[in-house]
C-alpha positions as CSV (number, residue, x, y, z in Angstrom):
1,X,263.4,23.3,74.7
2,X,263.3,19.5,75.0
3,X,265.6,17.4,72.8
4,X,264.2,14.3,71.2
5,X,266.4,11.3,70.2
6,X,266.1,10.5,66.5
7,X,265.2,6.8,65.7
8,X,265.7,6.0,62.0
9,X,263.8,2.7,62.5
10,X,260.8,4.6,63.6
11,X,260.6,6.3,60.2
12,X,261.0,3.0,58.4
13,X,258.2,1.5,60.5
14,X,256.0,4.5,59.5
15,X,256.7,4.0,55.8
16,X,256.1,0.3,56.1
17,X,252.7,0.9,57.8
18,X,251.7,3.3,55.1
19,X,252.6,0.8,52.4
20,X,250.7,-2.0,54.1
21,X,247.5,0.1,54.0
22,X,247.8,0.1,50.2
23,X,248.9,-3.5,49.8
24,X,247.5,-5.5,52.7
25,X,247.9,-8.9,51.0
26,X,250.1,-10.5,48.5
27,X,248.3,-11.3,45.2
28,X,248.7,-13.4,42.1
29,X,246.5,-13.9,39.1
30,X,244.4,-17.0,38.5
31,X,244.0,-18.7,35.1
32,X,241.4,-16.1,34.0
33,X,243.7,-13.2,34.8
34,X,241.6,-12.2,37.7
35,X,243.6,-11.3,40.8
36,X,243.4,-13.7,43.8
37,X,244.3,-12.4,47.2
38,X,246.5,-14.8,49.1
39,X,247.8,-14.6,52.6
40,X,250.7,-16.6,54.0
41,X,251.7,-17.2,57.6
42,X,255.2,-18.3,56.8
43,X,257.5,-18.7,53.8
44,X,259.5,-22.0,53.4
45,X,263.0,-21.8,52.2
46,X,263.7,-22.9,48.6
47,X,266.8,-23.8,46.5
48,X,266.5,-23.6,42.7
49,X,269.1,-25.1,40.5
50,X,269.6,-26.0,36.9
51,X,271.3,-28.7,34.8
52,X,271.4,-29.1,31.1
53,X,268.4,-31.4,31.2
54,X,266.2,-29.9,33.9
55,X,265.4,-27.3,36.6
56,X,265.3,-28.6,40.2
57,X,263.5,-27.0,43.2
58,X,264.1,-28.2,46.8
59,X,261.7,-26.7,49.4
60,X,262.1,-27.3,53.1
61,X,258.8,-28.3,54.6
62,X,259.5,-29.8,58.1
63,X,256.4,-31.1,59.9
64,X,254.2,-30.6,56.9
65,X,252.1,-33.6,55.8
66,X,252.3,-34.6,52.2
67,X,248.6,-34.4,51.9
68,X,248.7,-30.7,52.9
69,X,250.9,-29.7,49.9
70,X,249.4,-28.6,46.6
71,X,251.4,-28.1,43.4
72,X,250.0,-26.4,40.3
73,X,251.3,-25.1,37.0
74,X,249.1,-22.6,35.3
75,X,250.0,-20.2,32.5
76,X,253.7,-20.6,33.1
77,X,253.5,-20.1,36.9
78,X,254.5,-22.8,39.3
79,X,252.6,-22.5,42.6
80,X,253.5,-24.4,45.7
81,X,251.1,-24.1,48.6
82,X,250.1,-25.9,51.8
83,X,249.9,-25.7,55.5
84,X,252.0,-26.6,58.5
85,X,249.5,-27.5,61.3
86,X,250.4,-27.0,65.0
87,X,250.0,-30.2,67.0
88,X,247.9,-29.8,70.1
89,X,249.8,-31.1,73.1
90,X,248.0,-31.4,76.4
91,X,249.7,-31.2,79.8
92,X,252.7,-29.3,78.3
93,X,253.8,-25.9,79.3
94,X,255.5,-24.0,76.5
95,X,258.4,-21.8,77.5
96,X,259.4,-20.6,74.0
97,X,257.7,-21.1,70.6
98,X,259.8,-19.8,67.7
99,X,258.5,-21.9,64.8
100,X,255.8,-20.5,62.6
101,X,252.7,-22.5,61.7
102,X,249.9,-21.9,59.1
103,X,249.5,-21.5,55.4
104,X,252.3,-20.9,52.9
105,X,252.3,-20.0,49.2
106,X,255.3,-19.7,46.9
107,X,255.0,-18.9,43.1
108,X,257.7,-19.1,40.4
109,X,257.6,-18.0,36.8
110,X,258.7,-20.9,34.6
111,X,260.7,-20.6,31.4
112,X,258.6,-21.5,28.3
113,X,260.6,-24.6,27.6
114,X,259.5,-26.8,30.5
115,X,258.1,-30.2,29.6
116,X,255.0,-29.9,31.8
117,X,253.7,-33.5,31.5
118,X,256.9,-34.9,32.8
119,X,257.3,-32.7,35.9
120,X,257.8,-34.9,39.0
121,X,257.7,-34.3,42.7
122,X,258.8,-36.3,45.7
123,X,258.6,-35.6,49.4
124,X,261.0,-37.3,51.8
125,X,262.6,-36.2,55.1
126,X,260.7,-32.9,55.2
127,X,262.0,-31.8,51.8
128,X,259.9,-31.4,48.7
129,X,261.9,-32.0,45.5
130,X,260.6,-31.0,42.1
131,X,262.2,-32.1,38.8
132,X,261.2,-29.9,35.9
133,X,262.6,-31.3,32.7
134,X,263.4,-29.0,29.8
135,X,261.5,-29.7,26.6
136,X,263.8,-30.9,23.9
137,X,266.7,-31.1,26.4
138,X,268.3,-34.0,24.5
139,X,269.6,-32.9,21.1
140,X,268.2,-34.7,18.1
141,X,269.8,-35.1,14.7
142,X,267.5,-34.8,11.7
143,X,268.7,-36.4,8.5
144,X,268.1,-34.5,5.3
145,X,266.8,-36.8,2.5
146,X,267.3,-36.2,-1.2
147,X,264.2,-35.5,-3.1
């Protein structure tokens, strides 16, 4: 009788492969509720923070051109998508390539009290910064008048 060495990672890989057959792509719904299939080659890192006045999202996008980034808000979902393109370099021998290139998509559900018309975005130093102000963030006092 031959003994076989048990590899727990092998079982995990089998389960992952089975699940990937059922869910081959990530998907989100478009504005009509119809599911759109999206594929992403890499996922940029994001920091999400909050102050009393607004939410802030910082996304690392090194080597991504500003023109290759698209930001949409639709039915309470903020979607950030774009592409990092690999620069073609001639006469260069690559010994190691660890960075990932290609398309990315990140989606976030927004709270209902975001002031959509005043959302701003800036892109400097490879970091995309979004400022999402809260609607009615500044308290207002309403005087009651005598009738």
